[in-house]
N, C-alpha and C positions, 0 to 999 in steps of 0.2 A: 436127327432133325432133318427131315426131308421136306423142306418148304420150297415153294417156287419163288424164283427171284428173276430180276432183269437188271441189266446194267444201265446206269444213268450217267450222263456227262455231268461233271462236277458243277458246271454252270447252271444246271437244271435241278439241282438238289434243293429240297425245301425242308423247313422244320417239320418234325413229326414223322419223317421217313425213318425206317428201321433197317439197319445194316443186316444183310443175310450172311455175310462172310466177314472174317477179320479184315480190318483195313490195315494194309501193310505199307511201309515206306519203301524206297528203292533198295534198301539193304535187307529187307525182310523183317524189320522190327514191327511189332504190332502197335499201331497207333490207337486203334479202337477195336474192342472185341465185337464179335457178331452179336446181334441183338440190341446194340446201342441205339437209343432213340436220338436222332439228330436234332440239335437246336441251333439257333443262329450263331452262337459263340463257336461251336464246333465247326460249323460250315465255313465261317470266316478263317478259322485256323487251318482248314484244309488247303487254302491258297498257298501256304508256306511249304507245302510238301510235293509240289509238282505232280499232282494226281490228275489223271484224265477222266476216268470213270470209276464208279463204285457199284457194288452189287447191293440192290435194295429189294426187300421183300415185296412181292406182288400185293396189290390191295386186298385180294380175297384171302390172303394168308395173314394179314394184319388184323388183329381184333380191335383196332382203334384205341379208344380211351382206356380200355382195361390194361393193355400192354403198357401204355404211357404211365398210367397210375401205378402199375406194378414196378416199373422202372424207377419212378420217383420214390416210391416207398423203399426200394432196395438202396437207392442212393442215400436217402436219409438215414437208413440203418447203418450203412458204411461210415457215414460222417459221424453219427452218434457213437460208433465204436471207437473213434479217435480218443474220446474222453477216457474210455477204459484203457486204451493202449498207453496213454500218456499220464495215467493217474499217479505213477511212482516216479515220473521223470523229475529231475531237479528243476526248480523254478528258475526262470531267467530268459533272457532274450533269445539265445540260440534255440532253445526248446520251443518257445512260443512261436518263433518265426517258422521253424520246420512244421509245426502243427498247422499253422495258418496256410502254408504253401500246400501241404497235403490236402487240407480241406478244400482249398480253391481248386486243386487238380481234380479231386473227386467230384466236385460240383460241375466242372466243365466237361469232364470225360464221360460221365455216366448219363448226362442229360441228353 
């Protein structure tokens, strides 16, 4: 994927921008994968990770709503897969809680 990108200060990031590179924390852990469409929740969460700037796809490389719709469809597919993953899990609070947390994570990380 050879797409053009530029670096944007975290304070100037807005919803709808797309990451061109994996977003890493100070230890090198992946916070968000490349291609993630940023939303308000994710932008607020960035404040907790001492980030200065992030790599964003240039406007001409973004296909706008098509990428956002594809990202939303992929996110919903991943969330729907949770039902399949947990179909044989024992019923009870620990399993339900874990499934809820994973669903919440997938909704916030992929959007």
